[in-house]
N, C-alpha and C positions, 0 to 999 in steps of 0.2 A: 502493498500500501504506500501510495502517496500522501504529502503531508497538500489537503489542499485547502483550508480553514485556517482562522486563528480563533482562539480561545481566549480572553482577555479574564482575568483572573484581578485582584484585589485583594492584600492582606495589610494588618495591625500590625506592629509590633510593640502591644502595650507595657508599657515598663511602670512600676509604682517605687515609694519611697523607700523599698527595706531589699532594690536592685532585683526585682525579681522581674520576671517578662512572662505575660499568660500564653499560655497552650492551649490548643484546642484538639481532643483525643475524638476522634470520630470513628462509627464503625459503616460504612453502605458498601452497596452491593457485593455484603461477602467479604470487604477485605477491613484488615481497623487501619485506621492511618494517626500521625499524630504530626501538625501544621499550626501556622498562624493562625489565626481566628479571620476571615475570612470568606472571600468565594468568590462569585463569577460576577461579571460586570453584566449586566441583560440592554436588548437593544434599546437605542434612545437614550440611553443613562450616562452621565457622565462617571468619569473616574472615581472622583471623589464622592459626589453622587451615590455611589453602589459601595464603597466603602462603609458610609452612613449608614445606609440602608442594612446593610449585611450584621452590621455591628449592634445597629437596634435589634435587628431579630436574633440574632447567634447568642450573643449576652446583654440585651437592653440594655444596652450602653447608649446613651445618646454624646453624641462630640460635636463639637463646632468648628472645631480645628484639628490638625494633624501635618507633622512635616515630612515632607517626603523625603523618600531613607533611599529606594531604589528600583529600579528597570531592569530586568536584566534585557542585553540588549546581545541577544548568542542567541540560534536554534535552541530551543529543547520540546520536544516532543511530548504530548499531554500520558500522561498516565495512564488515562484511562479511555483515550482514541488515541490511534496510531494513525488518526487522520490531520488531528488538530497541532498545530503548533503554536504551545504556550506562552500568553505574553502577560508576566506578572507585574506587579506594581504592589510597594512596598512602603507604608506610612508608618512613622514616630508617633506614637501616642502617649504620654505620660497622664500619670489618673493618680485618684489614692486607690490601697489596696479593696476599700472595704466599696469600691463603686462600682464594683462584680463582684456577683453572689458565684464560689464555687463549692464545692464538696468534694469530700475525700471518697476516692472508688479503687479499685482493682484494676491495672491493665495487662495484656489486653483483654477486652471485652469484647462480647459475638453477639450484641443486641443493636439495631437498630436506632443509634442514638448517638449525640453529642455531647460531650460535659469540657468541660474547662477547669484545669490549674493554673495556681502561678508557681513555677519555677526557678529556685536560683539561678542568677545568669553565670554566675563564675563555675554553677557544677552542671549549666546543660551541654553537651557536645553536641556536633552536626551529627552522628549517626543516632542520637537521639528524636529527631525528624526524620520525616519519612520521607519525602519530595525533595528531588537535589536543588530545584532553586531554594526553597527556604535555608537548605544546609548553607550555599555559597552566604543570600544574606546573613544567619547568624555568624560565619565565618566574619565578616567585611562588619558587623553591629558590634561584636567582641575586641577585631582588633582596633578599629575607630575608639574604642572606648569608652562610647557614646553612654553606657549602662551607669556610668562614674558618677555623668555630670545634667545625667535627665530630670532629675528631682531636687 
């Protein structure tokens, strides 16, 4: 198969005052994965508007501002469709830990569900994330040492 369409995605690097970053654990279509919160851009929707909608839907977080951090400038085939070229936009958002509700749970899980958890930035490793672009973004984020300056 050859790539014949674009898949636009938008994600948030949500950090809190305790040097933690929010991760989203999901089980969809028989697969468990860990990623940053976010999702697909819909037709007729801007990138930032998609970010606002996704965060409201996924974690009930309403945002007005975010700082652009990264977009992949290389070809990345979607993990879910070999026909799709993934273009992923990442934004940095600073919040108080209490702004997002999380609960304890065991991973991996096998229910069609999505849950969030805070993870210490200093201990998070690229291999803890499922998708290649997320791994690159984490390395760039940590190497820039943004997490020590964000709150």
